[in-house]
C-alpha positions as CSV (number, residue, x, y, z in Angstrom):
1,M,6.1,2.0,-50.4
2,L,6.4,0.3,-53.8
3,L,5.7,-3.0,-52.2
4,D,2.6,-1.7,-50.4
5,A,1.3,-0.3,-53.6
6,Q,1.8,-3.7,-55.3
7,E,-0.2,-5.6,-52.8
8,R,-3.0,-3.1,-52.9
9,G,-3.3,-3.5,-56.6
10,C,-2.1,0.1,-57.3
11,M,0.9,-0.9,-59.4
12,Y,0.6,-1.0,-63.1
13,M,-0.4,-4.5,-64.3
14,L,1.6,-6.5,-66.8
15,K,0.0,-8.4,-69.5
16,E,0.7,-12.1,-69.8
17,M,3.6,-13.0,-72.0
18,N,2.5,-13.6,-75.6
19,R,4.7,-15.6,-78.0
20,R,6.7,-12.5,-79.1
21,D,7.4,-11.7,-75.4
22,F,8.4,-15.2,-74.8
23,L,10.9,-15.3,-77.7
24,K,12.3,-12.0,-76.5
25,A,12.8,-13.4,-73.0
26,S,14.4,-16.5,-74.5
27,A,17.0,-14.4,-76.2
28,V,17.9,-12.8,-72.9
29,T,17.8,-15.8,-70.6
30,G,19.7,-18.4,-72.5
31,T,19.7,-22.1,-71.5
32,V,16.4,-22.7,-69.9
33,L,14.2,-20.9,-72.4
34,L,16.3,-21.6,-75.5
35,T,16.2,-25.3,-74.8
36,G,12.9,-25.3,-72.8
37,D,10.9,-27.6,-75.1
38,I,13.7,-30.1,-75.5
39,F,14.4,-30.1,-71.8
40,R,10.8,-30.5,-70.8
41,N,10.2,-33.4,-73.2
42,R,13.3,-35.3,-71.8
43,A,12.9,-34.3,-68.1
44,F,9.1,-34.8,-67.7
45,A,9.4,-38.2,-69.4
46,Q,11.9,-39.1,-66.6
47,G,9.5,-38.1,-63.8
48,T,9.6,-41.0,-61.4
49,V,8.5,-39.5,-58.1
50,K,4.7,-39.6,-57.4
51,I,4.1,-37.2,-54.6
52,P,0.7,-37.9,-53.0
53,E,-1.7,-35.1,-53.6
54,A,-2.2,-32.8,-50.6
55,E,-5.7,-31.5,-50.0
56,K,-4.2,-28.8,-47.9
57,I,-0.7,-27.4,-47.4
58,V,0.2,-24.8,-44.7
59,I,3.6,-23.2,-44.7
60,T,4.3,-21.1,-41.6
61,V,7.2,-18.7,-41.8
62,I,8.5,-18.9,-38.2
63,T,11.2,-16.2,-38.8
64,D,12.6,-14.3,-41.8
65,N,14.3,-11.0,-42.5
66,Y,11.2,-8.8,-42.6
67,A,8.5,-8.2,-40.0
68,D,5.4,-6.0,-40.5
69,A,2.7,-6.2,-37.9
70,L,0.2,-4.1,-39.9
71,R,0.2,-5.9,-43.2
72,P,-3.3,-7.4,-44.1
73,D,-4.0,-10.9,-45.3
74,Y,-3.4,-11.1,-49.0
75,K,-4.5,-13.9,-51.4
76,I,-3.1,-17.2,-49.9
77,A,-1.1,-15.3,-47.2
78,K,-2.6,-15.2,-43.7
79,R,-0.8,-12.7,-41.6
80,Y,0.1,-12.8,-37.9
81,V,-1.6,-10.0,-35.9
82,A,0.7,-8.6,-33.2
83,T,-0.5,-7.1,-30.0
84,T,1.2,-5.6,-27.0
85,N,4.1,-7.8,-25.8
86,R,3.3,-10.3,-28.6
87,G,5.6,-9.1,-31.3
88,L,7.4,-11.6,-33.5
89,H,11.2,-11.7,-33.9
90,G,12.8,-11.1,-37.3
91,E,16.4,-11.8,-38.2
92,H,18.7,-12.6,-41.1
93,G,17.6,-16.2,-41.0
94,L,14.9,-18.6,-42.0
95,A,12.7,-21.2,-40.3
96,Y,9.5,-22.9,-41.4
97,H,6.8,-25.1,-39.9
98,V,4.9,-27.1,-42.5
99,E,1.7,-29.1,-42.5
100,T,0.3,-31.3,-45.2
101,T,-3.1,-32.9,-45.3
102,V,-3.3,-36.1,-47.3
103,D,-6.4,-38.3,-47.4
104,G,-7.8,-36.4,-44.4
105,R,-4.7,-36.9,-42.2
106,V,-2.5,-34.0,-41.1
107,H,1.3,-34.4,-41.1
108,S,3.9,-31.8,-40.0
109,F,7.6,-31.1,-39.9
110,L,10.1,-28.4,-39.3
111,F,12.4,-27.1,-42.1
112,D,15.4,-24.9,-41.1
113,F,15.9,-23.1,-37.7
114,A,17.5,-19.7,-38.3
115,S,20.2,-18.5,-35.9
116,D,18.6,-16.8,-32.8
117,A,17.3,-19.6,-30.7
118,Q,15.5,-17.4,-28.2
119,G,13.8,-15.4,-31.0
120,V,12.7,-18.6,-32.9
121,K,11.5,-20.2,-29.7
122,N,9.4,-17.1,-28.8
123,N,7.9,-17.1,-32.3
124,M,7.0,-20.7,-32.2
125,E,5.1,-20.1,-28.9
126,L,3.4,-17.0,-30.2
127,L,2.4,-18.8,-33.4
128,Q,1.1,-21.7,-31.2
129,L,2.9,-24.3,-33.2
130,D,2.3,-27.9,-32.0
131,L,5.6,-29.7,-31.9
132,K,4.3,-32.8,-30.3
133,N,3.0,-34.1,-33.6
134,I,5.8,-33.3,-35.9
135,E,7.1,-36.3,-37.8
136,A,10.4,-35.0,-39.0
137,I,12.9,-32.1,-39.1
138,A,15.2,-31.1,-41.9
139,L,18.0,-28.7,-42.7
140,S,18.5,-27.3,-46.2
141,H,22.2,-26.5,-45.8
142,D,24.9,-25.9,-43.3
143,H,24.9,-22.1,-43.0
144,F,24.5,-20.3,-39.6
145,D,21.3,-18.4,-40.6
146,H,19.5,-21.7,-41.1
147,Q,20.9,-24.0,-38.4
148,A,22.7,-22.0,-35.6
149,A,19.6,-22.2,-33.4
150,L,19.0,-25.9,-33.9
151,V,20.8,-27.5,-31.0
152,E,19.6,-25.0,-28.4
153,L,16.0,-25.3,-29.7
154,L,16.1,-29.1,-29.6
155,K,17.3,-28.9,-26.0
156,A,14.6,-26.4,-25.1
157,K,11.8,-28.4,-26.8
158,R,13.0,-31.9,-26.1
159,E,9.9,-32.7,-24.0
160,E,7.7,-31.7,-26.9
161,I,9.5,-33.2,-29.9
162,P,8.9,-36.9,-30.4
163,R,12.1,-38.9,-29.6
164,G,13.7,-40.7,-32.5
165,I,12.2,-38.6,-35.3
166,P,14.2,-38.5,-38.5
167,F,16.5,-35.5,-39.1
168,Y,17.1,-35.1,-42.8
169,V,20.2,-33.4,-44.3
170,G,21.7,-33.4,-47.8
171,E,24.9,-35.2,-48.9
172,Q,28.2,-33.8,-47.6
173,F,26.4,-31.9,-44.9
174,F,28.8,-32.3,-41.9
175,V,32.0,-31.3,-43.7
176,G,32.2,-27.7,-42.8
177,T,31.4,-24.6,-44.8
178,Y,33.4,-21.4,-45.3
179,A,33.5,-18.0,-46.9
180,R,36.5,-16.3,-48.6
181,M,36.5,-12.7,-47.4
182,P,37.5,-9.7,-49.7
183,N,41.0,-9.7,-48.0
184,G,41.5,-13.3,-48.9
185,K,41.0,-14.7,-45.4
186,I,38.9,-17.8,-44.9
187,R,36.1,-17.6,-42.3
188,S,34.0,-20.5,-41.1
189,I,30.2,-20.1,-41.4
190,F,29.5,-21.9,-38.2
191,A,29.3,-25.5,-39.3
192,L,27.0,-27.8,-37.4
193,K,28.7,-30.7,-35.6
194,R,27.2,-34.1,-36.0
195,E,28.2,-35.1,-32.5
196,D,26.3,-32.1,-31.0
197,V,23.1,-33.3,-32.7
198,E,23.5,-37.0,-32.0
199,G,24.6,-36.3,-28.4
200,L,21.1,-35.1,-27.6
201,G,19.7,-38.6,-28.2
202,L,16.6,-37.1,-29.7
203,V,16.8,-37.4,-33.5
204,K,18.0,-39.9,-36.1
205,I,20.2,-38.3,-38.8
206,T,19.4,-39.4,-42.4
207,E,21.5,-38.1,-45.3
208,V,19.8,-37.9,-48.7
209,K,21.1,-37.6,-52.3
210,T,17.9,-38.3,-54.2
211,P,14.3,-37.2,-53.9
212,T,13.1,-38.5,-50.5
213,P,9.7,-38.3,-48.7
214,I,9.9,-36.4,-45.5
215,V,6.2,-36.7,-44.6
216,Q,3.1,-37.7,-46.6
217,G,2.7,-35.2,-49.3
218,A,6.2,-33.6,-49.1
219,Y,9.5,-34.6,-50.7
220,L,13.1,-33.4,-50.3
221,A,14.2,-32.5,-53.8
222,G,17.5,-34.3,-53.6
223,R,20.5,-33.0,-55.7
224,V,19.5,-30.0,-57.8
225,E,21.1,-30.4,-61.2
226,P,22.2,-27.3,-63.1
227,V,20.1,-26.4,-66.1
228,T,20.6,-22.6,-66.6
229,D,24.0,-21.2,-67.7
230,Y,23.8,-18.1,-65.5
231,E,22.9,-19.4,-62.0
232,K,26.4,-19.7,-60.6
233,I,27.6,-20.2,-57.0
234,P,29.1,-16.9,-55.7
235,P,32.9,-17.4,-55.6
236,M,33.1,-16.3,-51.9
237,F,31.6,-19.6,-50.8
238,V,34.3,-22.3,-50.5
239,K,34.8,-25.7,-48.9
240,K,37.8,-27.6,-47.6
241,R,39.3,-30.3,-49.7
242,G,42.4,-31.7,-48.0
243,D,44.6,-28.8,-47.1
244,E,43.0,-26.5,-49.8
245,Y,39.9,-24.4,-50.0
246,V,38.0,-24.9,-53.3
247,Q,34.8,-23.5,-54.8
248,E,31.7,-24.6,-52.8
249,D,29.0,-26.4,-55.0
250,F,26.2,-26.8,-52.4
251,I,25.6,-30.2,-53.9
252,G,23.6,-31.3,-50.9
253,E,21.3,-28.2,-50.5
254,Q,17.7,-29.3,-50.2
255,A,14.4,-27.8,-51.1
256,I,10.9,-29.2,-50.4
257,V,8.4,-30.2,-53.1
258,F,4.7,-30.7,-52.7
259,N,1.8,-31.7,-55.0
260,A,-1.2,-29.5,-54.2
261,K,-4.4,-31.2,-55.3
262,G,-5.8,-29.6,-58.4
263,K,-3.3,-26.8,-58.4
264,G,0.2,-28.1,-59.2
265,L,3.6,-28.1,-57.5
266,V,4.6,-26.1,-54.5
267,V,8.4,-25.5,-54.3
268,L,9.7,-24.4,-50.9
269,S,13.3,-23.1,-51.0
270,A,15.7,-22.1,-48.3
271,C,18.5,-20.2,-50.1
272,A,18.6,-21.8,-53.6
273,H,22.4,-21.4,-53.9
274,R,22.3,-23.7,-57.0
275,G,19.6,-21.3,-58.5
276,I,15.9,-20.9,-57.9
277,V,15.2,-21.7,-61.6
278,N,17.3,-24.9,-61.4
279,T,15.4,-25.8,-58.2
280,V,12.0,-25.4,-59.7
281,K,13.2,-27.3,-62.8
282,Q,14.4,-30.1,-60.5
283,A,10.9,-30.3,-59.0
284,Q,9.3,-30.5,-62.4
285,R,11.8,-33.1,-63.6
286,M,11.5,-35.4,-60.6
287,T,7.7,-35.4,-60.6
288,G,7.1,-35.1,-64.4
289,T,4.7,-32.3,-63.6
290,E,5.0,-29.0,-65.4
291,K,2.3,-26.9,-63.6
292,V,3.7,-24.9,-60.7
293,H,1.3,-23.3,-58.2
294,L,3.7,-21.6,-55.7
295,V,7.4,-20.8,-55.5
296,V,8.4,-19.6,-52.0
297,G,11.6,-19.0,-50.1
298,G,15.1,-17.6,-50.4
299,F,16.3,-17.1,-54.0
300,H,19.9,-15.9,-53.1
301,L,19.9,-12.9,-55.4
302,T,21.0,-10.3,-52.8
303,G,23.7,-8.2,-54.3
304,A,23.3,-9.8,-57.7
305,K,23.8,-7.8,-60.9
306,P,20.6,-6.5,-62.5
307,E,21.1,-8.7,-65.6
308,L,21.1,-11.8,-63.4
309,I,18.0,-10.7,-61.6
310,Q,16.2,-10.1,-64.9
311,K,17.3,-13.4,-66.4
312,T,15.9,-15.2,-63.3
313,I,12.6,-13.3,-63.4
314,A,12.2,-14.0,-67.1
315,D,12.7,-17.8,-66.6
316,I,10.3,-17.8,-63.6
317,K,7.8,-15.9,-65.7
318,A,8.1,-18.6,-68.4
319,I,7.3,-21.3,-65.7
320,Q,4.1,-19.4,-65.0
321,P,3.6,-20.0,-61.2
322,D,0.4,-18.8,-59.8
323,Y,2.2,-17.2,-56.9
324,I,5.8,-16.1,-56.2
325,V,7.1,-15.3,-52.7
326,P,10.7,-14.3,-52.6
327,M,12.2,-13.8,-49.1
328,H,15.3,-14.0,-46.9
329,C,18.4,-13.9,-49.1
330,T,16.6,-12.8,-52.3
331,G,17.6,-9.2,-51.6
332,Y,15.8,-5.8,-51.7
333,E,16.5,-5.2,-55.4
334,A,15.3,-8.6,-56.6
335,V,12.2,-8.6,-54.4
336,G,11.3,-5.2,-55.8
337,A,11.9,-6.5,-59.3
338,F,9.6,-9.5,-58.8
339,A,7.0,-7.1,-57.5
340,R,7.2,-5.0,-60.6
341,E,7.5,-7.7,-63.1
342,M,5.0,-10.2,-61.7
343,P,2.4,-8.1,-59.8
344,D,-0.4,-10.6,-60.1
345,Q,1.7,-13.4,-58.7
346,F,3.9,-11.6,-56.2
347,I,3.3,-11.7,-52.4
348,L,5.5,-9.9,-49.9
349,N,6.5,-12.2,-47.1
350,T,6.5,-11.1,-43.4
351,V,7.5,-13.0,-40.3
352,G,4.7,-15.2,-39.0
353,T,2.8,-15.4,-42.3
354,R,1.0,-18.7,-43.1
355,Y,0.6,-19.7,-46.7
356,I,-2.5,-21.8,-47.0
357,I,-3.1,-23.8,-50.2
358,S,-6.4,-25.7,-50.2
359,A,-8.0,-27.9,-52.9
């Protein structure tokens, strides 16, 4: 109900941060805000990636954790309207279809695939997504809720997906990923096998470490370097090194960065295990562009302590995006906090929503 009130403009409105508010937030958040000017001067001077401006960007959320067939269109969000026998599937997972228009030409790709292949396939068909013209596919990281449906979907759609298209993953992708349970036992988080993908004879695997173009107008962010002192990898996530399990660092996890013509950067996250503030700062650093139009995706704040959520929100506020769309692993508490603290910028995501950014 709180979220409904927010989108209808019934929540109280927060004033923009003045200098006093900014300094107060800086005292709370630490690294990013305390060293913000120094960091920006150094980082933006290092911006080497010139992403072509996109006249239009359309991000379609194929599946996510939350479905709502009655929610109206809102700002840049165009909702899917369900009818009898045409309801969309929701799950604890994430999958996107993305289009960019650069110099009048449309380019498209798929980013992440969730876990329920039948549900994702159904949603793709209901959303009438054209897979014949996609130019690439990419995975953010090797967790089941982003990749478990991939192989089955590629098999089901092999007649539609162009043969030989690039399949982008980050460094150290095919090494396995694990979780340490409260009882100390180690559980695999359904690692994707390279041979299962290559055996289809459909895609060409490309591993990336640095910012890399995926289609015209869209870049993989490459390695997200830490900037904040509070965005830490949860200790439950581990990886295997020799015969031992050590702390996972998600060094290869990818986000997507766009340059919306006349509006600024669009940052598309999957889970942001290395921190959503770190991820946005990576986008600013690699492009040398400070203005951020939209931050959308999973922020991995589910179950986070309130002080961590507040630090994150304060730093996102300082970045001043025009829109903020937390979804998937962001968690109920954090989503609600973003809605309260950034009511003008906040948009509640639902399965099937298309975010349309036009020049």
